[in-house]
N, C-alpha and C positions, 0 to 999 in steps of 0.2 A: 130407609129406602123403603119405598112403595111399592105392592104391589101387582100393581101393573108395569111396573116401570125392568125393561131390561135393560143388561147393562150386557153387551155382547161382548165385547173383552176376556169373559171370566164365560164362553164359550171355551165345549173339550176339541183342540184339534181334531183333522181327524184325517187318519192316516190313509186316506182312498185315494185316490187318482184325481186331480180340479175338474175342475165338469171340464174345459175347453180339450182336455188329454183323452176324457171317456167322452168325448164327439166328434170329436176327431178320431180315431182309432174306432167306431163307429159306423160313423165316415170308409177311412181306409178297406175295411172289414164284408160292409158290399159289396166296393171294389176287388175285393178276390185278391188283394195285397196278400203276397207269403209277409212268416212276421219279422223277420231280414227288412223288407222294405219298406215295413211299418213300425221297426225301427230309425229306422235309414231317416226317413219323414220330419219324426218329429221332431228332432236331432235340428230340423231346420225351418220345421213349421215352431216349435217350441224350446226356444235355446234355451231360454231360461229354467227353464223344467229341469228336475232331474226325476227322474223316476227308477228306481232300483229293480232291473232285469228280475227276478218273479215275482213280481207286481204283475209289471207291467205286462210278461207273457199271462199269467193268471186275469191281469183284466183283458186281452184279448181273445182267450178259451173262454169265457165267458158272455164278451161279446156274440161269438161264431154259435156259440147254442139257444142263447137264448128265444130264438128264433124257433127253434126245432124239435122235435117229443123232446122228455123225458124220457130219455132211457140208463136208472142205474142199478138198474135191477137184475135180475134170472126173471122178473114176472115180466118184472117192462120189455125185454125181448120178446118173447115168448109173445105179448101181446098185439106189440107189436108185427111182429112175426103175420098171428092170428089172421090180423087185419090186412094181411097185404093177399088172403084168397086170391085163386083163381078167378077172373073175371072172362067171361066167354066172348064176351060185345065188344071189348078193348083188344088191339091186334099189339101195342106201345104202352100200355100202362106194368107197373113190375110188380110178377110172386112170384110167393113162396112154394114152392111145389115139394119142396120133401126137408125140414130143421130137425138143432136134439137141441136143446139147448140146456144139460143142469146144469154148469161150473166154466168159470175163465178158462177152463182147460178139458174142458168139456164143448165144442161148439160146433155143431158143418151144420152152415146153411144157404142152402139156392136160390141166388138168386136169378132172374130168365123175364123171356118177356114170349106171346107167341109168338108171335116174326123172326124174333130171330128162332124159333125152333126149331119153324120152318125149312134155316139156312142146313138143318144138320143133315136133311136128309139129300145135300146137295153132291158130296162129298164123303168118300168112306178115308177119309182121314178125320184124325181127331189131335191135335195141340195144345197140350200144358202147357200150360207156365206159370210158378206161383212168382207174388211181389208181396214186397215188407217195406216196412213204415212206412206201415200208412194209420194206425188209432194208434189211439194209451195203448193197449192193450196189445199192443202186436201185433195184436191177430193178422196171420199174413192174410194173403187173398190168391184167390187161384182162379184165373181164368184160362178159357176153353173156349179150344176155337176150331177154324181147317181154311184152308186159304183156297181160293181159288184158282184160274191157271194164268192168269196175268197177278200171279204173286199175292190181290190185295186178301188179306186178313182179316175175315169177318166171323167175329166173336157170336157161341153162345147163348150163353153168361158167366157167370161168375158166381164165384161159390165162397163165402166163408169159414174159415178155422181154424180151431186153438193152434194145432198141428200139424204138422208137414213131415213134420223126423218117421211116420211110421208109412204102413201101407194100409193104415183107414177109413181116411181123406178120400182117398184116392176109390176106395176101394165107395166107399160110398158114391161118389163125384158121378162112377164107373157106369154103376148099376141105372142109378138114380135118372140119368142120360138118356141110361139103353132103354127105359121104361117109360119115360116121359115124353120122349121123343118116338114112342112109336104108339103114345097111346093122345099123341098130339094133329100126327101125322096118318094117323091110319096104315103105316105100313114099318117095317120092320127096322130100329134100326141096327144098320152092320156097320160096323169100324176094319176096314184092314190089316189099315197102319197108328199107330201110332207114334208122334212126335212127344216130347219131350226132349230135357240136358238128362244128367249119367241115376238121377236120385232112384235106391232101391227100392224106394214104397213103390213110384211110379213103377216099374218093370214087374211087381206082385201083383200086384189088381191090376196092370194086363192080362199075364200068367190066368188069372181067375175071374172075371171077365167078359175076356173079346179071347178066353185062347188062341185062336184062327190067323188075330193079329200081330203083322210084322209089330217091335220093338226099334222104331226107329231112334237113330242119335244124330241130338248136334252136332253137324261137321263142324259147325264154328266153334262149339264147346268145346272142341276134337280136338280145335287146333291150337285154344287159345289152353284148352292143358298141358297140352307138351309142347309149346312154347313156358310153358314155365317153369318144367323139365329140365329145361334144357342147358346148368347147369349140371346135371347127370354127366355133359358129353362136354368135348374140349371145342375153347369157343371156335379154333378156326374149320370145326365138322360140322356144327351146325348148321351154316342154309345148307347143304347137301343132304344135310338130311332132313333139312323142311323140306323141299323140292322132291325129293323121294316124294314123304307123307301125301303130299300135295296132287303129284303124278297116280298112288294109290288112289284115293280118291275118286279118282275119275275112269277105276274099271265099272261100266257097263251091263255089268254083267253079272250074277254069282262065282260062276264060275274063274271068269278070271278075278274078282276082285281072292278067292283062296286061290288061284297059282301065283296071282302076287305077291300074296304077302308070303309064301311061303319062298318064292322067291331073295323079298326082300330080306326075308330072315333070314335067307343065306347071302345077302350079299354083305349086312350089317356082322352078322359071328363072324367072319375073318377080320374085323377091327376089337381088338380088347377091351380101347377103349370108351367105345360104347353102347360094350356087352347092360353096363345098369341103366344105362334108356334103353336098350331093342329089350329086356327084363319086363318093365316098365307098362314100354308099349305093342305087348304081344299080351299083358296080364287082364290091362284093363281095353286096348281096343280090340282086341281078336281073340279072345276068348270069353269077356264079361259082356264088351257094350261095340263088337261090329258090327253092326247096321246105316254106320253113319257113312257109304261112299256110295255117287249115281245113279249106280244099277240096283240099288238092294229098294228103289219104290222110284222109277223109269214117270217121268214126268209126272212127281210129287216136290216136293221142297226134301230138303236137301240138312236142311238149317232150320230153328226157330224166332227167328230173330222177325216174323212181323208178332206173335203171341209176344213179344218182348220187345219189340215197338213200341206197343197199344199201354202196356204196361210204363212203361212212360212216359203216354200221354196223360192215361190219368193221373196219376203226378206233375205233368205241369200243368193240366186244364185243369185237373176236380176237383187234386186236395190241396196243388198249389204251393208242393214239396212238405206239407207240413203234419200232424200226427193226429191227426181230430179222435177227435171226445168220441161213443160212435152218434150219440146224437150227434154231431155234422156228419158223420159221415155214413149215414142209411140214407137222407139228403142225397147225398150225393152220388152214391148210388142209383140209386130213382130213376136221377139227374142225366147220367152216362149211361145206362139199359136204357132207359130214356130217346137217348140221340144214335147209338148204333143203331135201333128196331128202327128207326123212323130214315138212317138215312137204307137200311138195309134192304128196305120196300120201297124205298127211288134207285138202288143199285143195284138189279141181276147179280145170279151167283155167275160168274164167267164161268162156261166151259171147256169152250174153244180158245187158246191165245190171240193175244187182237194180231194182230197185223201192219206195222205201220206204215209209213210215205215209204218213210229211210228207209228198214228194214227193203218194202219193198222194190229201190229206187236198187241196193249196196244186192240184194239175190241177182235182178234182171242183170248186173254188170257182170257174179258172177257168174251168169249163163252163159253169157253173149264171149267166154273170155275158157272157160273150161273145154275145155280139149275133150269132145263126143263121145270118143274111141276108148275113152279112159274111163268113162261111165262102166259100168257093169252090170248084168243086171243078175239078182241071185234069181230069188222066184219072190213070185206074188207082186208084196208092194216093196218088193226092199229090195235098195241099189246100194253100191263099190262104189262110191267115186274120191281123188285121189285128195290128200293136202296140199296147200300150198305151200312144205314141203318133203315136198311124200317121198321119204327113201323103199316105198317099197310096191310093189305094183301090185292095182284092185287081185288080179287070177293070186297072184303069192299071198297077199293077206289074205285072200278069201282060204288055199287053205289053208294054213296055218289058225283059222278063226277058228275051223273045220275042227282041223289035229291039235286043237289048244297043247300044242310042243312050243312050249319058250327056254332057253338054254340061262339066261338070267337076264333081272329084273332090269335092267340099264337096255336091254335088247325088247322087251314087252313093249315098255314105254316107248321106247323108237318105232312099234309097230302100231297101236297107239294113235301115235300120233301124224302114220303114213296114207290112214284110212279114215273112212267118213264112215259107220251100214250107217243108209238111211234111208228115210218112209216118208213120201213127198205127205206134207202139211204131218206129218205127223210123231216124227221122233228124228231123232240126226247124233248121235254117238258124239260130237264137234262137245266141246265146252262151252260152245254159248247155250246149242241147241240145247241138254245135257240140263243147262239152270238153267231156263229162259220158256225149257220147251218151244221154241221155236226159232229160225237160224237161215242166214242164208241156205242152204241148200239144200233143205226142206224146202224151203218156197221158190226156189229158182229153181229145185230139181218140176215141182209142180207144173212149173212157168212151162219145162222145153215139153215135158206131157199131152202140153195143152192145159191140165188141172186145174190150170189162174189165172185170172185175169184180173190186170191190174185194172186199180180204182182209177186213177187220178194218170189218166198217158199222155197226157204231155207232159209229165215227168219224164219217161221215156223218148221222149223227140227228141233228137239231136238238133240245130242251130245251124 
């Protein structure tokens, strides 16, 4: 056989995926499809080609990393952080104000933008939550920020950490946030409330860095955990217990909650079949983490749902529910911080609750239907109005409130539901007012007192 003659049949067989498959995978990755979606499309587009599952996963991950920064070592990651230093001329560029990367088990990297840090001075509430399953290395991501009075969560930044099982990462986060927010905004960063789930590390960090703050507990988390423990009581008794807990959550002051818990424990103690649940509830949600009732922070969210919903968006929009290599994940962090920062600059941090036209109409109807003589002026801007199913007159209700003497938990619940303590356009103790900071009572009372004018008066004109 001559030297320049090629025998193509003697070529070694390759184990890599065929070219059409590689091209399709590249196309699908550029469309931000998930691994499952890519696999399903390949079955349709290349039905005759069979690729081992591991090989296809490796190909997808390789394609995702191909045009991203090479992050394969501690040195690479450190260099990436150095290259993302503070830029005073850019509002929306991601920068790393603080980090340490010693090994995979000792990482803390804080990401922020100038614009996002501006929002930190708009609220004394700090919400924190961790999200997982974002990277190959199983590094948790801390998301932190606050909610405005329209209950829109406003992120301040994120932190990539090695573990959230101790207080160390939260202490680092709180200290650095306090420092950089003060430096960036030329004003002390004040935190009066820290909202999170029941992680002990967050509680320890709050006590160390923000000792004056109240450690709020997410009410949705409390309700879910209680329901997970309903097996401790007979099935037929759980419904009433659940109702009792929800009624207790509507206590609008510390003193009322304290009385409520004592009365509820007294009520439950008469039934030996629920004492195991009673012990769990008292130890966990009265002794350890009690600040989950509405009165713990008036006009503040008592759930961490806003923060958790952002975690859902991170997975749905940015990682596409895939675990990414760091080289792929870091650009995603830059992208999402840039998106959040741009949105923050175009949407101000709302400090007064919005009043919709539907609420105006509802408040107008209420103000027309309420017996004006039944409205009791207490002092200053505070009034007491009867509820639609009131069993106690405002005068008696106020007397009971001042004395704070209730004979039973059920009696306390009747009292809570009979009247509302209202300050026009500011506060109301009805469930809607406590959870949404504005309701028909506070707006309707303002209408009655000529403190509020309807925007579209044609909605109130009868035909």
